[in-house]
C-alpha positions as CSV (number, residue, x, y, z in Angstrom):
1,M,3.7,5.2,-21.1
2,P,1.7,2.5,-23.0
3,Q,-1.7,1.9,-21.5
4,E,-1.9,-1.0,-19.0
5,T,-5.4,-2.3,-18.6
6,A,-7.3,-4.4,-16.0
7,N,-7.7,-7.7,-17.7
8,D,-10.6,-9.9,-16.5
9,F,-8.5,-13.0,-17.1
10,Y,-5.9,-11.9,-14.6
11,G,-8.5,-10.6,-12.2
12,R,-9.5,-7.2,-10.7
13,L,-9.6,-5.6,-7.4
14,I,-12.2,-3.0,-6.3
15,L,-11.8,-0.9,-3.1
16,Q,-14.9,0.6,-1.6
17,K,-14.8,2.9,1.4
18,T,-17.1,1.9,4.2
19,D,-16.1,4.2,7.1
20,G,-13.8,7.1,7.9
21,V,-13.1,10.8,7.5
22,G,-11.6,13.0,4.7
23,A,-12.5,14.0,1.2
24,V,-13.3,10.5,-0.1
25,S,-17.0,9.7,0.5
26,V,-18.2,6.5,2.0
27,G,-19.3,4.2,-0.8
28,T,-16.7,5.5,-3.3
29,R,-15.3,2.6,-5.4
30,T,-11.9,2.5,-7.0
31,L,-10.8,-0.1,-9.5
32,F,-7.1,-1.1,-9.0
33,P,-5.7,-2.9,-12.1
34,P,-3.3,-5.4,-10.4
35,M,-0.1,-7.1,-11.5
36,L,-0.4,-9.3,-8.4
37,I,-3.1,-10.0,-5.8
38,D,-2.1,-12.0,-2.7
39,P,-5.0,-12.5,-0.4
40,S,-4.7,-14.7,2.7
41,N,-7.1,-15.9,5.3
42,P,-5.3,-18.2,7.7
43,L,-7.4,-20.4,10.1
44,N,-4.8,-20.2,12.9
45,N,-6.0,-23.6,14.3
46,N,-4.0,-25.4,17.0
47,Y,-3.6,-29.1,17.2
48,P,-2.8,-30.1,20.8
49,M,-0.9,-33.3,21.4
50,L,-3.8,-35.4,22.6
51,M,-3.7,-39.0,21.3
52,S,-6.6,-41.3,20.6
53,G,-6.6,-45.0,21.0
54,A,-5.2,-45.3,17.5
55,S,-2.3,-43.1,18.5
56,T,-3.3,-40.2,16.2
57,M,-4.1,-36.6,17.0
58,N,-7.8,-36.1,17.0
59,H,-8.3,-32.7,18.6
60,V,-8.3,-29.3,17.1
61,T,-8.6,-25.8,18.8
62,L,-10.1,-23.4,16.4
63,G,-8.2,-20.1,16.1
64,K,-9.3,-16.6,15.2
65,R,-8.7,-15.7,11.6
66,T,-6.3,-12.9,10.6
67,P,-7.1,-12.0,7.0
68,A,-4.7,-9.8,5.0
69,I,-4.3,-8.8,1.4
70,V,-1.3,-7.5,-0.6
71,F,-1.5,-6.2,-4.2
72,R,0.8,-4.6,-6.6
73,G,0.4,-2.6,-9.8
74,L,1.6,0.5,-11.8
75,W,1.0,4.1,-10.8
76,K,-1.9,5.7,-12.6
77,P,-2.7,9.4,-11.9
78,S,-6.5,8.6,-12.1
79,Y,-6.5,6.6,-8.8
80,M,-3.2,7.5,-7.1
81,T,-4.6,10.8,-6.1
82,P,-3.8,12.8,-2.9
83,A,-7.4,12.2,-1.7
84,N,-7.2,8.4,-2.1
85,I,-3.6,8.1,-0.7
86,L,-4.6,10.2,2.4
87,S,-7.7,8.1,2.8
88,W,-5.8,4.8,2.6
89,I,-2.8,5.7,4.8
90,G,-3.1,9.2,6.2
91,N,-6.5,10.1,7.6
92,V,-7.5,9.0,11.1
93,N,-10.7,9.5,13.1
94,S,-11.1,10.8,16.7
95,V,-9.9,7.5,18.1
96,G,-6.9,7.2,15.8
97,D,-8.2,4.6,13.3
98,S,-7.6,5.1,9.6
99,D,-10.3,4.9,7.0
100,E,-12.0,1.5,6.6
101,Y,-12.6,-0.3,3.3
102,A,-14.1,-3.4,1.8
103,M,-12.4,-5.1,-1.1
104,A,-13.8,-7.3,-3.9
105,V,-11.2,-9.7,-5.2
106,I,-12.4,-10.9,-8.6
107,D,-10.7,-13.8,-10.4
108,G,-10.5,-14.5,-14.1
109,E,-13.8,-16.4,-14.0
110,G,-15.7,-13.7,-12.4
111,N,-15.8,-15.2,-8.9
112,V,-15.9,-12.5,-6.1
113,R,-14.4,-12.8,-2.6
114,V,-15.1,-9.8,-0.3
115,Y,-12.7,-8.8,2.4
116,D,-14.4,-6.6,5.0
117,G,-13.1,-4.2,7.7
118,C,-9.8,-3.5,5.8
119,R,-7.3,-0.9,6.9
120,C,-4.1,-0.1,5.0
121,A,-0.8,-1.0,6.7
122,G,1.6,0.3,4.1
123,I,2.1,1.8,0.6
124,T,5.4,1.4,-1.2
125,V,6.2,3.3,-4.3
126,A,9.4,2.4,-6.3
127,W,11.1,3.0,-9.6
128,D,14.5,2.6,-11.3
129,A,15.5,5.0,-14.1
130,S,18.9,3.3,-14.8
131,T,17.8,0.4,-16.9
132,G,16.3,2.0,-20.0
133,P,14.5,5.0,-21.4
134,A,12.7,6.8,-18.6
135,S,9.6,7.3,-20.7
136,M,9.2,3.5,-20.9
137,Q,9.8,2.8,-17.2
138,G,6.7,2.4,-14.9
139,I,6.3,3.3,-11.3
140,M,5.5,0.3,-9.1
141,V,3.0,0.6,-6.3
142,E,2.5,-2.1,-3.6
143,M,0.0,-2.0,-0.8
144,A,-0.6,-4.2,2.3
145,W,-3.9,-4.3,4.2
146,L,-5.3,-6.1,7.2
147,A,-8.9,-7.2,7.3
148,R,-11.4,-8.3,9.9
149,Y,-13.2,-10.8,7.5
150,G,-11.8,-12.5,4.5
151,D,-13.2,-14.6,1.7
152,S,-16.8,-13.3,2.2
153,D,-16.8,-14.6,5.8
154,A,-18.7,-11.6,7.2
155,P,-22.2,-12.3,8.4
156,V,-23.4,-9.9,5.7
157,P,-20.5,-9.1,3.3
158,T,-20.4,-5.6,1.9
159,T,-22.2,-5.4,-1.5
160,I,-19.6,-4.1,-4.0
161,S,-21.0,-3.5,-7.5
162,T,-18.6,-4.6,-10.2
163,S,-20.4,-2.8,-13.0
164,G,-19.8,0.7,-14.3
165,L,-16.0,0.7,-13.7
166,S,-13.5,0.7,-16.4
167,D,-9.7,0.8,-16.5
168,Y,-8.3,4.2,-15.6
169,G,-6.1,4.9,-18.5
170,Q,-2.4,5.7,-18.9
171,T,0.3,4.8,-16.5
172,T,2.9,7.3,-15.3
173,G,6.5,7.1,-16.6
174,V,9.7,7.7,-14.6
175,N,10.3,10.7,-16.9
176,E,7.3,12.4,-15.2
177,I,9.0,12.5,-11.7
178,D,10.5,15.8,-10.4
179,F,12.4,16.2,-7.1
180,N,11.7,19.9,-6.9
181,S,15.4,20.8,-6.5
182,T,15.8,18.6,-3.4
183,A,17.9,15.9,-5.2
184,D,19.6,15.4,-8.6
185,A,21.2,12.6,-10.7
186,V,18.8,10.1,-9.2
187,A,19.2,6.5,-10.6
188,A,16.5,4.9,-8.4
189,C,14.2,5.7,-5.6
190,S,11.6,4.1,-3.3
191,F,9.6,5.3,-0.4
192,S,7.2,3.6,2.0
193,L,4.4,5.1,4.1
194,V,3.5,2.8,6.9
195,R,0.8,2.8,9.6
196,V,0.6,0.3,12.4
197,Q,-2.5,-1.9,12.1
198,K,-3.4,-4.7,14.5
199,H,-6.1,-7.4,14.7
200,L,-8.0,-6.9,17.9
201,G,-9.6,-10.1,19.2
202,E,-12.2,-10.9,21.9
203,T,-12.6,-13.8,24.2
204,D,-15.8,-14.9,22.6
205,Q,-17.0,-17.9,20.6
206,T,-16.5,-16.5,17.1
207,L,-13.8,-17.2,14.7
208,F,-13.3,-13.5,13.8
209,M,-11.5,-10.5,15.2
210,K,-13.3,-7.6,16.8
211,Q,-11.7,-5.1,14.4
212,V,-8.5,-3.9,12.8
213,A,-7.1,-1.1,15.0
214,S,-4.7,1.6,13.8
215,G,-1.5,2.9,15.4
216,P,1.1,5.6,14.6
217,P,2.7,6.2,11.2
218,S,6.3,5.7,10.1
219,G,8.1,5.2,6.9
220,G,11.3,5.5,5.0
221,V,13.0,6.7,1.8
222,Q,15.7,4.9,-0.2
223,L,17.6,6.9,-2.8
224,T,20.3,6.0,-5.2
225,Q,22.2,8.9,-6.8
226,Y,25.0,8.8,-9.3
227,S,28.4,10.1,-8.0
228,K,28.0,13.3,-10.1
229,S,25.1,14.4,-8.0
230,T,25.5,17.8,-6.4
231,I,22.1,18.1,-4.5
232,V,21.8,15.7,-1.6
233,P,18.7,15.7,0.6
234,S,19.4,16.6,4.2
235,T,16.3,17.6,6.2
236,G,13.6,17.7,3.4
237,F,12.9,15.6,0.3
238,T,10.2,16.3,-2.3
239,V,8.8,13.9,-4.9
240,K,6.3,15.2,-7.5
241,I,4.7,12.5,-9.7
242,G,3.0,13.8,-12.8
243,T,3.7,16.4,-15.5
244,S,1.5,19.6,-15.4
245,S,-0.5,18.2,-12.5
246,G,-0.2,15.3,-10.1
247,T,0.6,14.2,-6.6
248,R,3.3,15.8,-4.4
249,F,5.0,14.3,-1.4
250,D,7.0,16.4,1.0
251,F,8.9,14.3,3.5
252,N,10.6,15.3,6.7
253,I,13.8,13.2,6.8
254,Y,16.0,13.2,9.9
255,R,18.6,10.5,9.4
256,E,20.8,9.3,6.6
257,L,22.6,6.0,6.1
258,T,24.9,5.8,3.1
259,H,26.6,3.1,1.0
260,K,29.0,3.9,-1.8
261,A,29.3,1.4,-4.7
262,Q,32.7,-0.1,-5.0
263,V,32.8,-0.3,-8.8
264,P,34.3,3.0,-10.2
265,D,32.6,2.8,-13.6
266,F,29.2,2.5,-12.0
267,A,29.8,4.8,-9.0
268,A,26.7,5.5,-7.1
269,V,25.7,6.3,-3.6
270,Q,22.7,4.7,-1.9
271,R,21.1,6.7,0.8
272,A,18.4,5.6,3.3
273,Y,16.3,8.0,5.4
274,S,13.8,7.4,8.1
275,L,10.5,9.1,8.4
276,V,9.0,9.6,11.9
277,D,6.3,11.7,13.2
278,L,8.6,13.8,15.4
279,A,6.1,16.6,15.9
280,G,3.4,14.2,17.1
281,S,1.0,15.5,14.5
282,G,0.0,12.1,13.2
283,S,1.6,12.6,9.9
284,I,5.1,11.8,8.4
285,A,4.6,13.5,5.1
286,T,2.6,16.3,3.4
287,I,0.6,14.9,0.5
288,A,-1.1,17.3,-1.9
289,A,-2.0,18.0,-5.5
290,F,0.0,20.3,-7.6
């Protein structure tokens, strides 16, 4: 794949671990070169219908803010590692909370907004090999996070150094995906790893939530196969992203919904599978290096 770089004009996103378990150390920074960054920090104010003598609303009840951030980019093996993915969506501590991060959102003019107390609510990975040469098709990654503080609102925002980080090199092409003999004739595929995250508030006088708390995992796989396919996933599905080394996902799939295309010349079958932690182990997939 051609190298995609993090351009200062379009902005950058830096993730820094602030708490949690697993192989990624607290303080570790990761530069994510985005194609899209969509931060939000709604005020959630309420305007009760109380009228003044001028017959206009003049009261406001201040709400607690519910910051969130969504970003999208291309898969690069340098940062889409098993350790990072497990830290973002897989690892949980003794009370069931996933790893916590701070994020620096940097615009094209170098302005920095820090989102604190962030936990990942979902990662979606998607690609389509039917629209051109596989070596020129990238793999899209989109993540959604909830935060306790947005726009540097924390009393003491986390200090995230923006120096010493450079773009992480080549993107991964669709031609570098292998299904390890669990599927064939794949035209397109996407999978989502989801973890319930919830803003927990307190009946206090602040405008901010107590924390973002984590819940159980779930997810799904959507698979489009050409009609000539002979290997159809049933109970297990594997995706290996990389060539001689990379990241491997082993999914336990337990239900299939199918839809067959009605155009004979473009016959394909779309299959959807659900991922649920049936064993109660706290995991819906095995994620490891190969």
